[in-house]
C-alpha positions as CSV (number, residue, x, y, z in Angstrom):
1,X,-173.5,-78.4,-56.1
2,X,-173.0,-81.3,-57.7
3,X,-169.9,-79.8,-59.6
4,X,-167.7,-79.3,-55.6
5,X,-168.7,-82.9,-54.8
6,X,-167.2,-83.8,-58.0
7,X,-164.0,-82.6,-57.3
8,X,-164.5,-83.1,-53.7
9,X,-164.6,-87.2,-54.6
10,X,-161.0,-86.3,-57.3
11,X,-159.7,-84.5,-54.5
12,X,-160.6,-88.3,-51.7
13,X,-159.5,-89.8,-54.9
14,X,-156.3,-89.0,-54.9
15,X,-155.4,-88.7,-51.2
16,X,-156.6,-92.9,-51.8
17,X,-154.6,-93.9,-54.5
18,X,-151.4,-91.0,-53.0
19,X,-152.0,-93.1,-49.8
20,X,-152.2,-96.4,-50.9
21,X,-148.5,-95.8,-53.5
22,X,-147.1,-94.6,-50.4
23,X,-147.8,-97.5,-49.0
24,X,-146.5,-99.6,-51.7
25,X,-143.4,-98.2,-52.8
26,X,-142.9,-96.6,-49.3
27,X,-143.1,-99.3,-46.8
28,X,-143.9,-102.5,-48.6
29,X,-141.2,-102.9,-51.7
30,X,-138.7,-101.6,-49.1
31,X,-139.5,-103.9,-47.1
32,X,-140.2,-106.7,-49.2
33,X,-136.1,-106.1,-50.6
34,X,-134.7,-105.8,-47.8
35,X,-135.8,-109.2,-45.5
36,X,-135.1,-110.9,-49.2
37,X,-131.8,-109.9,-48.9
38,X,-131.0,-111.4,-45.4
39,X,-132.7,-114.2,-46.7
40,X,-130.6,-114.6,-50.3
41,X,-127.7,-112.9,-49.8
42,X,-127.1,-111.8,-45.7
43,X,-123.5,-111.1,-45.9
44,X,-124.2,-108.4,-48.8
45,X,-126.7,-106.9,-46.8
46,X,-124.5,-106.3,-44.0
47,X,-122.4,-104.6,-45.2
48,X,-120.0,-107.5,-46.5
49,X,-118.2,-107.6,-43.4
50,X,-114.8,-109.2,-42.7
51,X,-113.4,-110.5,-39.7
52,X,-109.7,-110.9,-38.6
53,X,-108.8,-114.6,-37.9
54,X,-109.9,-113.8,-34.3
55,X,-113.3,-113.0,-35.6
56,X,-113.2,-109.6,-35.1
57,X,-114.9,-107.1,-37.4
58,X,-111.6,-105.3,-39.2
59,X,-113.4,-104.3,-42.3
60,X,-115.8,-105.0,-45.4
61,X,-114.1,-106.5,-48.4
62,X,-116.1,-103.2,-50.5
63,X,-114.3,-100.6,-48.5
64,X,-110.6,-99.5,-49.1
65,X,-108.3,-99.3,-46.2
66,X,-104.3,-97.5,-45.7
67,X,-102.6,-100.0,-45.0
68,X,-98.9,-98.4,-44.6
69,X,-96.5,-101.2,-42.8
70,X,-94.0,-102.5,-44.7
71,X,-95.4,-106.0,-44.3
72,X,-98.4,-104.7,-46.2
73,X,-100.2,-104.3,-49.8
74,X,-100.7,-100.7,-50.2
75,X,-104.2,-100.0,-51.9
76,X,-105.1,-97.5,-54.4
77,X,-105.0,-93.5,-53.7
78,X,-108.2,-92.0,-51.3
79,X,-108.4,-88.4,-51.6
80,X,-110.9,-88.7,-48.4
81,X,-108.9,-90.5,-46.4
82,X,-110.8,-94.1,-46.7
83,X,-113.6,-92.3,-44.7
84,X,-116.2,-94.3,-46.2
85,X,-119.3,-91.5,-45.0
86,X,-118.2,-89.3,-47.7
87,X,-117.6,-91.1,-50.7
88,X,-116.0,-88.9,-53.6
89,X,-113.5,-88.1,-55.5
90,X,-111.5,-84.6,-55.8
91,X,-112.0,-84.2,-59.7
92,X,-108.7,-82.2,-59.9
93,X,-108.3,-82.2,-63.5
94,X,-105.0,-83.3,-65.6
95,X,-103.2,-80.7,-65.6
96,X,-103.9,-79.4,-61.7
97,X,-100.5,-78.2,-59.9
98,X,-102.2,-80.4,-56.7
99,X,-102.8,-83.3,-58.5
100,X,-99.9,-84.0,-60.3
101,X,-97.5,-82.6,-56.6
102,X,-99.4,-85.4,-55.1
103,X,-99.2,-88.1,-58.2
104,X,-95.0,-87.2,-58.2
105,X,-95.1,-87.9,-54.4
106,X,-96.3,-91.2,-53.9
107,X,-94.4,-92.1,-57.6
108,X,-91.2,-91.6,-55.9
109,X,-92.8,-93.0,-51.8
110,X,-93.8,-95.7,-53.7
111,X,-90.3,-96.3,-56.0
112,X,-88.2,-96.3,-53.4
113,X,-90.4,-98.4,-51.0
114,X,-90.9,-101.5,-53.9
115,X,-88.1,-100.9,-56.0
116,X,-90.2,-100.4,-59.7
117,X,-92.8,-98.0,-60.5
118,X,-95.5,-98.0,-59.8
119,X,-98.7,-98.6,-61.4
120,X,-101.3,-96.2,-62.4
121,X,-104.2,-97.4,-60.2
122,X,-101.5,-97.1,-57.2
123,X,-100.9,-93.7,-57.9
124,X,-104.9,-92.3,-58.8
125,X,-108.0,-91.8,-57.3
126,X,-111.1,-94.3,-58.1
127,X,-114.1,-92.8,-58.6
128,X,-115.3,-93.4,-55.3
129,X,-111.6,-92.8,-53.2
130,X,-112.7,-95.5,-51.5
131,X,-111.8,-98.7,-54.2
132,X,-110.5,-101.9,-52.7
133,X,-109.0,-103.8,-54.7
134,X,-105.6,-103.2,-56.8
135,X,-104.3,-104.9,-60.4
136,X,-102.7,-107.7,-59.7
137,X,-99.7,-105.4,-61.6
138,X,-100.1,-103.6,-59.1
139,X,-99.8,-106.0,-56.2
140,X,-96.8,-107.6,-58.3
141,X,-94.5,-104.8,-58.0
142,X,-95.0,-104.9,-54.2
143,X,-94.1,-108.8,-53.8
144,X,-90.4,-108.6,-53.0
145,X,-91.0,-105.4,-50.1
146,X,-94.0,-107.6,-48.4
147,X,-91.7,-111.1,-48.4
148,X,-89.0,-109.7,-47.0
149,X,-91.0,-107.5,-44.2
150,X,-92.6,-111.5,-43.3
151,X,-89.2,-113.4,-43.9
152,X,-91.3,-115.5,-47.4
153,X,-89.8,-115.5,-50.5
154,X,-91.9,-113.7,-53.4
155,X,-92.6,-117.0,-55.0
156,X,-95.1,-117.5,-51.9
157,X,-96.4,-114.2,-51.2
158,X,-97.2,-114.3,-55.2
159,X,-98.9,-117.7,-54.5
160,X,-100.7,-116.3,-52.2
161,X,-101.5,-113.0,-54.9
162,X,-102.7,-115.4,-57.4
163,X,-105.5,-117.4,-54.7
164,X,-106.8,-114.3,-54.4
165,X,-107.1,-112.5,-57.8
166,X,-110.4,-111.7,-58.3
167,X,-111.7,-112.8,-62.0
168,X,-113.8,-110.5,-64.2
169,X,-117.2,-110.5,-63.5
170,X,-119.4,-113.1,-65.3
171,X,-116.2,-113.7,-67.4
172,X,-115.8,-110.9,-69.1
173,X,-116.7,-107.5,-67.5
174,X,-114.3,-105.5,-66.1
175,X,-110.8,-106.6,-65.3
176,X,-109.1,-108.8,-63.1
177,X,-108.6,-107.4,-59.6
178,X,-106.8,-107.9,-55.9
179,X,-108.8,-107.0,-52.9
180,X,-106.7,-105.5,-51.1
181,X,-107.9,-106.4,-46.7
182,X,-109.0,-110.0,-47.7
183,X,-105.4,-110.3,-49.4
184,X,-104.0,-108.7,-46.5
185,X,-106.2,-111.1,-43.8
186,X,-104.1,-113.9,-45.0
187,X,-100.8,-112.9,-45.5
188,X,-101.3,-112.1,-41.2
189,X,-102.7,-115.8,-41.3
190,X,-100.0,-117.3,-43.3
191,X,-96.9,-115.7,-42.4
192,X,-97.9,-114.8,-38.8
193,X,-94.9,-115.6,-37.3
194,X,-92.6,-113.0,-40.1
195,X,-90.7,-109.7,-38.6
């Protein structure tokens, strides 16, 4: 009988500890960090949403979008067609025929549109397929096309790109980059009366 009571006590203790850990780790901890995130980082906690000049939400600064008009800078390739609900990459190897054909077609299209050989970031996927950034060099080859379509000079467009070029994270991690959505919104504000 005492052994049965001992086993029941152990089971009861296990249930209590499990319930306590469930409340602490499954409810209190996530709730605490959700509230703290909303207080200290409200933009990031709400998805880093970006609004246009009219105050309408047009996207997130963390997720790339497809821009096909000559008036806009174009971002990285997305095998997911920029659908945020299913991030990922096709995981093709470097010798995959479908990948090579797609890259050749993208290089040809970008060379024709921009009059220059595209940088690697403009013809390759990011790991998530949703990267919103391009390299400053990737933006540079698009200056003339965008300026022509906007009725601006390449120097004016270059100045805007330089304003929207982000440096390395903490000055040491990663590479300089340009957020395509933020840059394209700035183009709309700066050169609204272009073609």
